[in-house]
N, CA, C and O atoms as a GROMACS GRO file, in nm:
protein
  340
    1MET      N    1   0.044  -0.291  -1.282
    1MET     CA    2   0.020  -0.398  -1.193
    1MET      C    3  -0.079  -0.356  -1.110
    1MET      O    4  -0.032  -0.288  -1.018
    2ARG      N    5  -0.285  -0.377  -1.099
    2ARG     CA    6  -0.283  -0.358  -0.952
    2ARG      C    7  -0.301  -0.453  -0.841
    2ARG      O    8  -0.344  -0.568  -0.853
    3VAL      N    9  -0.267  -0.398  -0.737
    3VAL     CA   10  -0.260  -0.424  -0.620
    3VAL      C   11  -0.390  -0.435  -0.490
    3VAL      O   12  -0.397  -0.314  -0.470
    4THR      N   13  -0.429  -0.458  -0.453
    4THR     CA   14  -0.539  -0.536  -0.375
    4THR      C   15  -0.454  -0.439  -0.198
    4THR      O   16  -0.396  -0.529  -0.137
    5ILE      N   17  -0.447  -0.367  -0.157
    5ILE     CA   18  -0.395  -0.394  -0.043
    5ILE      C   19  -0.437  -0.331   0.113
    5ILE      O   20  -0.498  -0.224   0.106
    6ARG      N   21  -0.420  -0.369   0.213
    6ARG     CA   22  -0.493  -0.332   0.370
    6ARG      C   23  -0.463  -0.248   0.418
    6ARG      O   24  -0.345  -0.278   0.439
    7VAL      N   25  -0.476  -0.156   0.458
    7VAL     CA   26  -0.421  -0.037   0.548
    7VAL      C   27  -0.405  -0.073   0.654
    7VAL      O   28  -0.467  -0.171   0.694
    8ARG      N   29  -0.348  -0.030   0.704
    8ARG     CA   30  -0.341  -0.037   0.886
    8ARG      C   31  -0.243   0.151   0.980
    8ARG      O   32  -0.131   0.188   1.014
    9PRO      N   33  -0.394   0.206   0.976
    9PRO     CA   34  -0.310   0.344   0.988
    9PRO      C   35  -0.289   0.325   1.086
    9PRO      O   36  -0.339   0.224   1.136
   10GLY      N   37  -0.186   0.429   1.182
   10GLY     CA   38  -0.155   0.451   1.309
   10GLY      C   39  -0.090   0.364   1.368
   10GLY      O   40  -0.078   0.372   1.490
   11ALA      N   41  -0.047   0.289   1.318
   11ALA     CA   42   0.082   0.217   1.305
   11ALA      C   43   0.235   0.294   1.412
   11ALA      O   44   0.281   0.407   1.400
   12SER      N   45   0.274   0.199   1.496
   12SER     CA   46   0.390   0.298   1.498
   12SER      C   47   0.470   0.311   1.454
   12SER      O   48   0.527   0.416   1.484
   13ARG      N   49   0.541   0.216   1.346
   13ARG     CA   50   0.621   0.259   1.190
   13ARG      C   51   0.575   0.187   1.088
   13ARG      O   52   0.489   0.100   1.101
   14ALA      N   53   0.619   0.212   0.999
   14ALA     CA   54   0.559   0.208   0.850
   14ALA      C   55   0.604   0.048   0.759
   14ALA      O   56   0.715   0.029   0.709
   15THR      N   57   0.557   0.009   0.758
   15THR     CA   58   0.648  -0.187   0.647
   15THR      C   59   0.505  -0.176   0.589
   15THR      O   60   0.397  -0.128   0.623
   16VAL      N   61   0.546  -0.228   0.508
   16VAL     CA   62   0.502  -0.332   0.367
   16VAL      C   63   0.543  -0.478   0.372
   16VAL      O   64   0.656  -0.518   0.345
   17GLY      N   65   0.457  -0.542   0.403
   17GLY     CA   66   0.442  -0.670   0.392
   17GLY      C   67   0.364  -0.715   0.458
   17GLY      O   68   0.309  -0.654   0.550
   18GLY      N   69   0.339  -0.852   0.418
   18GLY     CA   70   0.282  -0.976   0.462
   18GLY      C   71   0.120  -0.949   0.392
   18GLY      O   72   0.073  -0.845   0.347
   19SER      N   73   0.053  -1.099   0.405
   19SER     CA   74  -0.090  -1.064   0.317
   19SER      C   75  -0.192  -1.041   0.481
   19SER      O   76  -0.150  -1.058   0.596
   20TYR      N   77  -0.326  -0.999   0.440
   20TYR     CA   78  -0.414  -1.018   0.495
   20TYR      C   79  -0.549  -1.035   0.368
   20TYR      O   80  -0.572  -0.959   0.274
   21ASP      N   81  -0.632  -1.184   0.412
   21ASP     CA   82  -0.682  -1.215   0.339
   21ASP      C   83  -0.629  -1.184   0.242
   21ASP      O   84  -0.635  -1.061   0.251
   22GLY      N   85  -0.541  -1.219   0.083
   22GLY     CA   86  -0.507  -1.150  -0.022
   22GLY      C   87  -0.435  -1.097  -0.066
   22GLY      O   88  -0.355  -1.133  -0.152
   23ALA      N   89  -0.458  -0.941   0.012
   23ALA     CA   90  -0.390  -0.835   0.072
   23ALA      C   91  -0.297  -0.776   0.116
   23ALA      O   92  -0.257  -0.793   0.231
   24LEU      N   93  -0.241  -0.693   0.028
   24LEU     CA   94  -0.112  -0.707   0.096
   24LEU      C   95  -0.072  -0.652   0.230
   24LEU      O   96  -0.190  -0.658   0.264
   25VAL      N   97  -0.028  -0.615   0.311
   25VAL     CA   98  -0.062  -0.526   0.452
   25VAL      C   99  -0.006  -0.439   0.429
   25VAL      O  100   0.097  -0.475   0.371
   26VAL      N  101  -0.016  -0.233   0.450
   26VAL     CA  102   0.058  -0.154   0.462
   26VAL      C  103   0.033  -0.092   0.580
   26VAL      O  104  -0.059  -0.012   0.596
   27ARG      N  105   0.160  -0.144   0.714
   27ARG     CA  106   0.135  -0.015   0.781
   27ARG      C  107   0.162   0.102   0.860
   27ARG      O  108   0.239   0.077   0.952
   28VAL      N  109   0.126   0.216   0.855
   28VAL     CA  110   0.145   0.374   0.810
   28VAL      C  111   0.060   0.441   0.968
   28VAL      O  112  -0.033   0.407   1.041
   29THR      N  113   0.164   0.558   0.956
   29THR     CA  114   0.200   0.590   1.128
   29THR      C  115   0.085   0.686   1.102
   29THR      O  116   0.010   0.730   1.188
   30ALA      N  117   0.079   0.714   0.969
   30ALA     CA  118  -0.045   0.827   0.971
   30ALA      C  119  -0.207   0.774   1.015
   30ALA      O  120  -0.245   0.657   1.007
   31ARG      N  121  -0.290   0.889   1.061
   31ARG     CA  122  -0.404   0.862   1.109
   31ARG      C  123  -0.511   0.895   1.012
   31ARG      O  124  -0.504   1.001   0.949
   32ALA      N  125  -0.676   0.758   0.981
   32ALA     CA  126  -0.777   0.792   0.850
   32ALA      C  127  -0.798   0.947   0.924
   32ALA      O  128  -0.892   0.960   1.002
   33VAL      N  129  -0.722   1.043   0.900
   33VAL     CA  130  -0.879   1.130   0.911
   33VAL      C  131  -0.771   1.268   0.717
   33VAL      O  132  -0.660   1.297   0.674
   34ASP      N  133  -0.931   1.295   0.685
   34ASP     CA  134  -0.832   1.375   0.507
   34ASP      C  135  -0.766   1.328   0.467
   34ASP      O  136  -0.670   1.402   0.443
   35GLY      N  137  -0.738   1.145   0.411
   35GLY     CA  138  -0.693   1.038   0.358
   35GLY      C  139  -0.537   1.050   0.332
   35GLY      O  140  -0.466   1.006   0.242
   36GLN      N  141  -0.506   1.137   0.457
   36GLN     CA  142  -0.381   1.125   0.535
   36GLN      C  143  -0.344   0.964   0.545
   36GLN      O  144  -0.239   0.903   0.523
   37ALA      N  145  -0.443   0.931   0.578
   37ALA     CA  146  -0.327   0.786   0.586
   37ALA      C  147  -0.353   0.646   0.396
   37ALA      O  148  -0.298   0.539   0.373
   38THR      N  149  -0.429   0.704   0.333
   38THR     CA  150  -0.443   0.667   0.204
   38THR      C  151  -0.290   0.754   0.135
   38THR      O  152  -0.223   0.688   0.056
   39GLU      N  153  -0.260   0.844   0.156
   39GLU     CA  154  -0.153   0.910   0.128
   39GLU      C  155  -0.002   0.750   0.150
   39GLU      O  156   0.056   0.663   0.086
   40ALA      N  157  -0.015   0.811   0.289
   40ALA     CA  158   0.098   0.794   0.319
   40ALA      C  159   0.120   0.613   0.290
   40ALA      O  160   0.227   0.564   0.324
   41ALA      N  161   0.039   0.547   0.242
   41ALA     CA  162  -0.003   0.420   0.216
   41ALA      C  163   0.052   0.384   0.024
   41ALA      O  164   0.108   0.282  -0.018
   42LEU      N  165   0.002   0.530  -0.066
   42LEU     CA  166   0.080   0.532  -0.144
   42LEU      C  167   0.190   0.492  -0.183
   42LEU      O  168   0.237   0.422  -0.272
   43ARG      N  169   0.244   0.599  -0.034
   43ARG     CA  170   0.365   0.668  -0.067
   43ARG      C  171   0.479   0.570  -0.002
   43ARG      O  172   0.598   0.598  -0.015
   44ALA      N  173   0.434   0.443   0.074
   44ALA     CA  174   0.429   0.288   0.096
   44ALA      C  175   0.462   0.270   0.028
   44ALA      O  176   0.583   0.281   0.010
   45VAL      N  177   0.381   0.231  -0.058
   45VAL     CA  178   0.385   0.109  -0.157
   45VAL      C  179   0.518   0.105  -0.281
   45VAL      O  180   0.588   0.014  -0.323
   46ALA      N  181   0.511   0.219  -0.305
   46ALA     CA  182   0.594   0.272  -0.429
   46ALA      C  183   0.742   0.236  -0.364
   46ALA      O  184   0.840   0.190  -0.422
   47GLU      N  185   0.730   0.261  -0.272
   47GLU     CA  186   0.894   0.340  -0.210
   47GLU      C  187   0.835   0.198  -0.228
   47GLU      O  188   0.777   0.182  -0.335
   48ALA      N  189   0.840   0.063  -0.121
   48ALA     CA  190   0.847  -0.089  -0.122
   48ALA      C  191   0.870  -0.121  -0.237
   48ALA      O  192   0.982  -0.172  -0.235
   49PHE      N  193   0.826  -0.121  -0.350
   49PHE     CA  194   0.840  -0.131  -0.455
   49PHE      C  195   0.925  -0.055  -0.546
   49PHE      O  196   0.914  -0.056  -0.668
   50GLY      N  197   1.021   0.020  -0.469
   50GLY     CA  198   1.186   0.143  -0.521
   50GLY      C  199   1.097   0.191  -0.629
   50GLY      O  200   1.150   0.147  -0.731
   51LEU      N  201   0.980   0.262  -0.667
   51LEU     CA  202   0.987   0.380  -0.717
   51LEU      C  203   0.926   0.480  -0.662
   51LEU      O  204   0.878   0.480  -0.549
   52ARG      N  205   0.925   0.603  -0.768
   52ARG     CA  206   0.893   0.682  -0.689
   52ARG      C  207   0.675   0.697  -0.648
   52ARG      O  208   0.582   0.617  -0.649
   53ARG      N  209   0.687   0.794  -0.629
   53ARG     CA  210   0.556   0.835  -0.568
   53ARG      C  211   0.454   0.798  -0.655
   53ARG      O  212   0.391   0.693  -0.653
   54ARG      N  213   0.436   0.949  -0.779
   54ARG     CA  214   0.355   0.938  -0.841
   54ARG      C  215   0.350   0.791  -0.972
   54ARG      O  216   0.297   0.804  -1.082
   55HIS      N  217   0.406   0.686  -0.932
   55HIS     CA  218   0.382   0.580  -0.954
   55HIS      C  219   0.230   0.481  -0.969
   55HIS      O  220   0.170   0.416  -1.055
   56ALA      N  221   0.215   0.530  -0.796
   56ALA     CA  222   0.111   0.457  -0.722
   56ALA      C  223   0.035   0.511  -0.754
   56ALA      O  224   0.068   0.624  -0.790
   57SER      N  225  -0.124   0.474  -0.766
   57SER     CA  226  -0.254   0.558  -0.767
   57SER      C  227  -0.381   0.476  -0.745
   57SER      O  228  -0.413   0.360  -0.771
   58LEU      N  229  -0.445   0.590  -0.684
   58LEU     CA  230  -0.518   0.509  -0.611
   58LEU      C  231  -0.741   0.475  -0.726
   58LEU      O  232  -0.830   0.526  -0.795
   59VAL      N  233  -0.702   0.381  -0.671
   59VAL     CA  234  -0.815   0.290  -0.801
   59VAL      C  235  -0.974   0.330  -0.750
   59VAL      O  236  -1.052   0.416  -0.790
   60SER      N  237  -0.986   0.212  -0.629
   60SER     CA  238  -1.083   0.264  -0.571
   60SER      C  239  -1.085   0.241  -0.428
   60SER      O  240  -0.979   0.293  -0.390
   61GLY      N  241  -1.139   0.198  -0.336
   61GLY     CA  242  -1.152   0.216  -0.194
   61GLY      C  243  -1.149   0.315  -0.112
   61GLY      O  244  -1.119   0.281   0.002
   62ALA      N  245  -1.175   0.451  -0.131
   62ALA     CA  246  -1.083   0.614  -0.096
   62ALA      C  247  -1.110   0.617   0.064
   62ALA      O  248  -1.045   0.701   0.126
   63SER      N  249  -1.196   0.538   0.135
   63SER     CA  250  -1.244   0.558   0.203
   63SER      C  251  -1.302   0.434   0.310
   63SER      O  252  -1.407   0.440   0.374
   64SER      N  253  -1.178   0.296   0.311
   64SER     CA  254  -1.227   0.200   0.334
   64SER      C  255  -1.027   0.138   0.356
   64SER      O  256  -0.919   0.181   0.317
   65ARG      N  257  -1.064   0.046   0.420
   65ARG     CA  258  -0.876  -0.010   0.455
   65ARG      C  259  -0.820  -0.096   0.400
   65ARG      O  260  -0.707  -0.134   0.431
   66THR      N  261  -0.911  -0.155   0.281
   66THR     CA  262  -0.935  -0.195   0.139
   66THR      C  263  -0.902  -0.179   0.060
   66THR      O  264  -1.015  -0.170   0.012
   67LYS      N  265  -0.822  -0.157  -0.046
   67LYS     CA  266  -0.812  -0.020  -0.113
   67LYS      C  267  -0.748  -0.114  -0.189
   67LYS      O  268  -0.676  -0.207  -0.152
   68ILE      N  269  -0.796  -0.068  -0.348
   68ILE     CA  270  -0.747  -0.088  -0.474
   68ILE      C  271  -0.601   0.003  -0.574
   68ILE      O  272  -0.628   0.121  -0.602
   69ILE      N  273  -0.498  -0.035  -0.610
   69ILE     CA  274  -0.414   0.030  -0.651
   69ILE      C  275  -0.371   0.048  -0.813
   69ILE      O  276  -0.452   0.014  -0.899
   70GLU      N  277  -0.260   0.096  -0.846
   70GLU     CA  278  -0.265   0.102  -0.967
   70GLU      C  279  -0.082   0.108  -0.936
   70GLU      O  280  -0.068   0.212  -0.872
   71VAL      N  281   0.089   0.026  -0.959
   71VAL     CA  282   0.183   0.066  -0.941
   71VAL      C  283   0.238   0.056  -1.060
   71VAL      O  284   0.261  -0.064  -1.068
   72ASP      N  285   0.281   0.115  -1.175
   72ASP     CA  286   0.312   0.180  -1.332
   72ASP      C  287   0.451   0.113  -1.250
   72ASP      O  288   0.472   0.170  -1.143
   73GLY      N  289   0.545   0.005  -1.282
   73GLY     CA  290   0.660  -0.073  -1.330
   73GLY      C  291   0.592  -0.154  -1.174
   73GLY      O  292   0.574  -0.068  -1.089
   74ALA      N  293   0.564  -0.256  -1.139
   74ALA     CA  294   0.560  -0.319  -1.019
   74ALA      C  295   0.593  -0.418  -1.068
   74ALA      O  296   0.524  -0.422  -1.170
   75THR      N  297   0.692  -0.559  -1.064
   75THR     CA  298   0.683  -0.646  -1.095
   75THR      C  299   0.587  -0.766  -0.975
   75THR      O  300   0.567  -0.746  -0.855
   76PRO      N  301   0.545  -0.883  -1.054
   76PRO     CA  302   0.493  -0.956  -0.965
   76PRO      C  303   0.580  -1.030  -0.936
   76PRO      O  304   0.510  -1.101  -0.864
   77SER      N  305   0.707  -1.089  -0.930
   77SER     CA  306   0.837  -1.142  -0.816
   77SER      C  307   0.841  -1.055  -0.710
   77SER      O  308   0.875  -1.099  -0.600
   78ALA      N  309   0.805  -0.915  -0.728
   78ALA     CA  310   0.873  -0.778  -0.628
   78ALA      C  311   0.746  -0.770  -0.521
   78ALA      O  312   0.763  -0.718  -0.411
   79LEU      N  313   0.568  -0.844  -0.576
   79LEU     CA  314   0.485  -0.831  -0.539
   79LEU      C  315   0.474  -0.980  -0.383
   79LEU      O  316   0.414  -0.980  -0.275
   80ASP      N  317   0.553  -1.071  -0.444
   80ASP     CA  318   0.507  -1.208  -0.369
   80ASP      C  319   0.615  -1.195  -0.314
   80ASP      O  320   0.621  -1.261  -0.211
   81ALA      N  321   0.758  -1.106  -0.352
   81ALA     CA  322   0.842  -1.105  -0.257
   81ALA      C  323   0.761  -1.001  -0.088
   81ALA      O  324   0.785  -1.066   0.014
   82LEU      N  325   0.692  -0.885  -0.064
   82LEU     CA  326   0.616  -0.808  -0.043
   82LEU      C  327   0.492  -0.900   0.056
   82LEU      O  328   0.467  -0.882   0.175
   83LEU      N  329   0.434  -0.994  -0.032
   83LEU     CA  330   0.367  -1.075   0.061
   83LEU      C  331   0.369  -1.199   0.161
   83LEU      O  332   0.292  -1.230   0.252
   84ALA      N  333   0.489  -1.260   0.111
   84ALA     CA  334   0.584  -1.329   0.181
   84ALA      C  335   0.624  -1.252   0.327
   84ALA      O  336   0.634  -1.306   0.437
   85ARG      N  337   0.642  -1.115   0.293
   85ARG     CA  338   0.729  -1.110   0.451
   85ARG      C  339   0.609  -1.144   0.580
   85ARG      O  340   0.644  -1.147   0.698
   0.00000   0.00000   0.00000
């Protein structure tokens, strides 16, 4: 399943939930330097879906706050629950 996420680097704690312009909001503690925030976001999204990191991969948006990722094993109902947070 492809998911559009909006990454917010430099947060006080990592959380996944809520929506911004239809995208899932992912707050990470890592800074947006050398892909650290992207990697932290992929890890956080996979964990939020109850999956391992290897099930989440970046499709597009490596240097953007808005990214499209592929999450193998994610369900639409789980995504809806995360967006509603």
